C-alpha positions in Angstrom: 16.9 -8.2 -7.9 17.6 -4.7 -7.2 13.8 -3.9 -7.8 12.9 -6.6 -5.2 15.2 -5.2 -2.6 13.8 -1.6 -3.3 10.4 -3.1 -2.5 11.1 -4.3 0.9 12.1 -1.0 1.9 8.3 -0.3 2.5 8.3 -2.7 5.4 9.9 -2.7 8.9 13.7 -3.3 8.8 14.1 -5.6 11.7 14.1 -8.7 9.5 16.7 -11.8 10.1 15.9 -13.2 6.7 13.8 -12.5 3.7 13.1 -14.3 0.5 10.9 -14.2 -2.7 9.5 -17.4 -4.2 6.9 -19.0 -6.5 6.0 -17.9 -10.1 6.2 -14.2 -9.4 9.9 -14.6 -8.6 10.9 -17.4 -10.9 10.0 -18.4 -14.6 7.6 -21.3 -14.6 5.8 -23.1 -17.5 2.6 -21.2 -18.5 3.8 -18.2 -16.5 2.3 -14.9 -18.2 4.8 -12.9 -16.4 2.0 -11.0 -14.4 1.8 -13.3 -11.4 1.7 -12.1 -7.8 4.9 -12.1 -6.1 5.2 -14.1 -2.8 7.5 -12.9 -0.1 8.5 -14.3 3.4 9.7 -12.0 6.1 11.5 -13.8 9.0 11.6 -11.6 12.0 13.1 -12.0 15.6 10.1 -10.1 17.4 6.9 -10.7 15.6 4.8 -8.5 17.9 7.2 -5.5 17.4 7.3 -6.0 13.6 3.5 -6.1 13.2 3.0 -3.0 15.5 5.5 -1.1 13.3 3.9 -2.4 10.0 0.4 -1.6 11.3 1.5 2.0 11.8 3.1 2.3 8.5 0.9 -0.1 6.3 -2.5 -0.5 8.1 -4.4 -1.2 4.8 -2.3 -4.3 4.4 -4.3 -5.9 7.1 -7.9 -7.1 6.6 -10.6 -6.0 8.9 -11.0 -6.6 11.8 -7.3 -7.7 12.3 -6.0 -4.1 11.9 -8.3 -3.0 14.7 -7.3 -5.8 17.0 -3.8 -4.8 17.1 -0.3 -6.5 17.0 -0.8 -8.8 20.1 -3.8 -10.5 18.5 -2.2 -10.8 15.1 1.0 -12.2 16.7 -0.9 -14.7 18.7 -2.9 -15.9 15.6 0.3 -16.1 13.7 2.2 -18.2 16.3 -0.6 -20.4 17.6 -2.3 -21.8 14.6 -1.7 -23.1 11.2 1.9 -23.3 10.0 3.0 -20.4 12.4 2.8 -17.8 9.6 0.7 -14.7 9.1 -0.2 -13.8 5.5 -1.2 -10.5 4.0 -2.4 -11.0 0.4 -3.3 -9.0 -2.5 -1.2 -6.0 -1.3 -0.4 -3.2 -3.9 2.8 -1.8 -3.4 4.1 1.8 -4.2 5.4 0.4 -7.6 1.9 -0.9 -8.4 2.8 -4.6 -8.1 0.7 -7.0 -6.2 2.4 -9.1 -3.5 1.6 -11.7 -0.9 3.7 -11.7 2.1 4.0 -13.9 5.1 5.6 -13.1 8.5 7.1 -15.9 10.6 9.3 -15.7 13.7 12.9 -16.9 13.3 12.3 -19.5 16.1 9.3 -21.0 14.2 11.2 -21.3 10.9 14.2 -22.9 12.5 11.9 -25.6 14.1 10.3 -26.2 10.8 13.6 -26.5 8.9 15.1 -28.8 11.4 12.1 -31.0 12.5 9.6 -30.7 9.5 6.8 -30.3 12.1 4.8 -28.4 9.3 6.9 -28.9 6.2 5.5 -25.7 5.0 8.3 -23.0 4.6 10.7 -25.9 4.9 9.2 -27.3 1.6 9.2 -23.9 0.0 13.0 -23.8 0.9 13.8 -27.2 -0.8 13.3 -25.2 -3.9 15.5 -22.3 -5.3 14.3 -18.8 -3.9 15.5 -15.4 -4.3 17.2 -14.2 -1.1 16.6 -10.5 -0.5 18.0 -10.4 3.1 20.8 -12.9 4.1 20.7 -14.5 7.6 23.6 -13.6 9.9 26.8 -15.6 9.1 26.9 -17.6 12.2 23.2 -17.8 12.9 21.3 -21.1 13.8 19.0 -20.2 10.9 21.8 -20.4 8.3 22.8 -23.8 9.7 19.1 -25.0 9.7 18.7 -23.8 5.9 21.4 -26.1 5.0 20.3 -29.1 7.1 16.8 -28.7 5.5 18.4 -29.4 2.1 20.4 -32.4 3.5 17.0 -33.8 4.9 15.3 -33.2 1.5 17.9 -35.4 -0.2 17.6 -38.1 2.3 13.9 -38.2 1.9 13.8 -38.1 -1.8 16.4 -40.9 -2.3 14.4 -43.1 0.0 11.2 -42.5 -2.3 13.1 -43.1 -5.5 14.0 -46.5 -7.2 17.6 -47.6 -7.7 17.7 -45.9 -11.2 16.2 -42.6 -11.7 16.9 -39.3 -14.0 18.2 -36.0 -12.5 14.8 -34.6 -13.4 13.1 -37.3 -11.3 15.3 -36.4 -8.4 14.5 -32.8 -8.3 10.7 -33.5 -9.0 10.7 -35.9 -6.1 12.4 -33.2 -3.8 9.8 -30.5 -4.9 6.8 -32.9 -4.4 7.7 -33.5 -0.8 5.8 -30.5 0.2 3.0 -30.9 -2.4 1.8 -34.5 -2.3 -0.7 -34.2 0.4 -1.4 -30.6 0.1 -5.2 -30.6 -0.2 -5.0 -27.5 -2.7 -3.5 -29.8 -5.2 -7.0 -31.6 -5.6 -8.6 -28.4 -6.5 -7.2 -25.0 -6.9 -3.6 -25.8 -8.1 -2.1 -26.9 -11.6 -1.8 -30.7 -11.5 1.5 -30.2 -13.3 2.8 -27.7 -10.8 5.9 -29.8 -9.8 7.0 -30.2 -13.4 6.3 -26.6 -14.0 8.6 -25.5 -11.3 11.4 -28.0 -12.0 11.9 -27.9 -15.8 12.6 -24.2 -16.3 14.6 -24.0 -13.2 16.8 -27.2 -13.6 20.1 -25.1 -13.5 18.9 -23.3 -10.4 18.2 -26.7 -8.7 21.5 -28.0 -9.7 23.3 -25.1 -8.3 21.3 -25.2 -5.0 22.1 -29.0 -4.5 25.5 -29.4 -5.8 27.3 -28.7 -2.5 24.8 -30.9 -0.7 25.3 -33.9 -3.0 29.0 -33.8 -2.3 28.1 -35.4 1.0 26.2 -38.2 -0.6 28.9 -39.6 -2.9 29.0 -43.0 -1.0 25.2 -43.4 -1.5 24.2 -42.1 -4.9 25.9 -41.5 -8.2 24.4 -38.3 -10.0 26.8 -37.8 -13.0 27.8 -34.0 -13.4 26.2 -33.3 -16.8 24.3 -30.6 -18.6 22.1 -33.6 -20.2 18.6 -33.4 -18.7 17.9 -37.2 -18.8 21.1 -38.3 -17.5 20.7 -41.6 -15.5 21.4 -41.7 -11.8 22.0 -44.8 -9.7 21.8 -45.2 -5.8 22.4 -47.9 -3.3 19.1 -49.1 -2.0 20.3 -51.7 0.5 18.9 -51.8 3.9 22.0 -50.4 5.4 21.9 -47.3 3.2 18.1 -47.0 3.9 18.8 -47.2 7.7 21.3 -44.2 7.1 18.7 -42.2 5.3 15.9 -43.0 7.8 18.4 -42.0 10.7 18.9 -38.7 9.2 15.3 -37.7 8.5 14.0 -34.8 10.6 12.3 -35.6 14.0 8.6 -35.3 13.0 8.7 -37.8 10.0 10.7 -40.2 12.2 8.0 -40.0 15.1 5.3 -40.8 12.5 7.3 -43.7 11.0 7.7 -45.2 14.4 4.0 -44.7 15.3 2.9 -46.2 11.9 5.3 -49.1 12.4 4.7 -49.9 16.1 1.1 -50.7 16.1 0.3 -53.8 18.1 2.8 -55.9 19.8 5.8 -54.4 17.7 8.7 -52.6 19.3 8.2 -48.8 20.0 12.1 -48.1 20.2 12.9 -45.6 17.4 16.1 -47.3 16.4 14.6 -50.8 16.3 11.6 -49.4 14.2 13.6 -47.6 11.7 15.8 -50.7 11.2 12.9 -52.7 10.6 11.3 -50.2 8.3 14.5 -50.2 6.2 14.2 -53.9 5.6 10.5 -53.5 4.7 9.6 -53.7 0.8 6.9 -51.1 1.5 9.3 -48.6 3.2 8.7 -45.9 0.4 5.0 -46.1 0.8 5.2 -45.9 4.5 7.2 -42.7 4.3 5.3 -41.0 1.7 2.1 -41.5 3.7 3.8 -40.1 6.9 5.1 -36.9 4.8 1.5 -36.6 3.2 0.0 -36.5 6.8 2.3 -33.7 7.9 1.5 -31.6 4.6 -2.2 -32.2 4.8 -2.5 -31.0 8.3 -0.5 -27.9 7.8 -1.9 -26.9 4.4 -5.5 -27.3 5.9 -5.0 -25.3 9.0 -3.0 -22.6 7.2 -5.6 -22.1 4.6 -8.3 -21.8 7.2 -6.4 -19.3 9.1 -6.0 -17.4 5.6 -9.7 -16.8 5.6 -9.4 -14.8 8.9 -6.2 -12.9 8.0 -7.1 -12.1 4.3 -10.8 -11.4 5.0 -13.8 -12.5 2.9 -13.2 -10.1 -0.2 -9.6 -10.9 -0.5 -10.1 -14.6 0.1 -12.7 -14.8 -2.8 -10.4 -12.9 -5.1 -7.3 -14.9 -4.4 -9.2 -18.3 -4.7 -10.8 -17.3 -8.0 -7.6 -16.2 -9.4 -6.1 -19.7 -8.5 -9.1 -21.5 -10.0 -8.8 -19.5 -13.4 -5.2 -20.3 -13.5 -5.8 -24.0 -12.8 -8.4 -24.0 -15.8 -5.8 -22.3 -18.0 -3.3 -24.8 -17.3 -5.7 -27.8 -18.0 -5.8 -28.3 -21.8 -9.3 -30.2 -21.8 -11.0 -27.3 -19.8 -9.4 -24.4 -21.9 -12.6 -24.3 -24.1 -14.6 -23.6 -21.0 -12.1 -20.9 -19.6 -13.7 -17.8 -21.2 -17.2 -18.5 -20.0 -16.1 -19.8 -16.6 -13.7 -16.9 -15.9 -16.4 -14.6 -16.7 -18.8 -16.3 -14.2 -16.0 -16.3 -11.6 -15.4 -12.7 -12.0 -19.1 -11.9 -11.7 -19.5 -13.9 -8.5 -16.3 -12.1 -7.2 -17.8 -8.8 -8.2 -21.0 -9.5 -6.3 -19.4 -10.6 -3.2 -17.2 -7.6 -3.2 -20.1 -5.1 -3.8 -22.2 -6.8 -1.1 -19.3 -6.7 1.3 -18.5 -3.1 0.6 -22.3 -2.2 1.1 -22.4 -4.0 4.5 -19.3 -2.0 5.4 -20.8 1.4 4.4 -24.0 0.5 6.2 -22.0 -0.3 9.4 -20.1 3.0 9.2 -23.3 5.0 8.7 -24.9 3.4 11.7 
């Protein structure tokens, strides 16, 4: 942890919150220990932060973004995708490769409370390593806790009456993955299990204070046994309770999905009706998938601009190789496939560098 805190000294200090996440921060199944570290910087004034970072670390930004300046970068960050600006494949002074995202405090609070993107809100459903704590009485600290409560309400709606503790944490983790187009090609199909199983104790620690507020609705025995059976109340009255405590964006989508045709468009009436519907789980799942699909597609498209062609190809090829490594039937193809991918990347990089050199000569 001290090494990570030392790492962020290379960046502007005016951060309201900072955390590391993913396989570079936590042990996962099939993790070789050399994974890129993912960081998120939450800032009060994005324009000011990018201006200072551009002055100190201009090479972190792909061309032509570094020449367009902080105003354009901030505009791209806050007006498209999931309101995050990523710099990827950045080599630190400690010779470690990192990917870091920058988001304004307001945008993060909105996602945590409303799930309008379910992007960083989803990442914060899982254990993270906090490097800079939010202020004691800040709205951000409250929103972080509320986000965990919302995850429990959603997960319980999607689970049957009886389930295991692992099922519970896998359902929470899957909220922001099911619907993500990258899970079709480019990500390990067992990603959810690979996250939950090695970190079960971290999940328990994160959700233990939250679950104390759910004692009337679910029984999750306190045990170190991994397959402990849990039981929840699945009556319509309890479903109504969970539905009423979902974030605003899923509720809006639920009402729209339900109120097609002559049905009532009143939120309270719709949620009550959905609670009595045998397909309540499927309706909610579809609504959450729609949120995740939109934000994952738009943020990935933005990444082509913010990372630039060379880094985008390198980053994508690394993801594909990792996916092949994790898929047993395809492991025999890995050596030849990874060599081909590396050659393609090399060719693209050389062509791009040649073009850049020619432009500078002109």
